[in-house]
N, C-alpha and C positions, 0 to 999 in steps of 0.2 A: 353739259349744255351743248345744244346743237343750234346752229344758225344757218339759214338759207336765205340768200338775198339775190334779187335780180338787179344788176347794177347798171344796165343800159340796153337800149334797143334801138336799132336803126334799120331803115328800109331804103333800098336803092335799086332801081331797075329790076324788079322781080326777085330781089334778094332781101331777106329779113334776117338780121343778125341780133342775137341776144347774148349778153355776157352774164355769166353766173359766178357767184362766189359761195362756196360751201365751207363753213367753219364748224369744226368739231373740237370741243375742249373738255378737259378733265382736270379737276382740282385735287386729284389724289397724288401719289408718289411721282408719277411722270416718267419720262424717258431720260436717262442720264446723258450728259453732254458728251461722254466718251463714246457713245454708240453712233456709228456711221450708218445712216439710213440706206445709203446706196449699196452698202456691202452687207446688209442684214439679210439673213435667210429665213426670216419669220414669214409665214404664210400670209398673215394679215397685212404686213407692210408690202409684200410682193403684190397682193391684190390691189392695194391702193396705188402703188406706183404703176402697175399695168393699166389701171383705169385712167390715170392721169396721162399716160403715154397715148392711149387710144383716143382720148379727147383732145390731144395736142394741147394739154393744159399745163399749168404751173402748180407745183406743190411747195408750200412753205411750212416750216415747223418752228414754232416759238416754244422755248423752254424757260421755265421760271417757276413761280409759285403754282402755276398750272401749265399743262401742256396743251398747245393749240395747233391743230392742223388746219391749213387753209388751202383749198383747191380752187383755182380760177380757170375758167374755160369759156369759150364762145361757141355757140351753135348758130350755124347759118342755114337758113332754109332757102332753097332756090326754086322758084316757081317755073314750072315747065308744063305746058299743055294742061293748064288749070289744076295742077296738083303740086304739092311741095315735096321736095326731097331734102332731107336733113343731112348736114355735114358739120363736123367739128373741125375748126381750124385753129 
């Protein structure tokens, strides 16, 4: 199951910020609790953690009957000379 939701949007003096939450879950075997994501050398996990770092976001992992990854990040568009420049903070 994949879920994408926009959780909020604000505008202030030429800036527009939008917060996003991306959830991906799997109800199969899952990731064992003994595995440390920060020290895992899997290409897939490295890609996810690199993306989260680039977005200045947060990564949460829930383990149980299903495994669920949640990525939260905010994108800020700054208006300058009638065009928007996008930043992740």
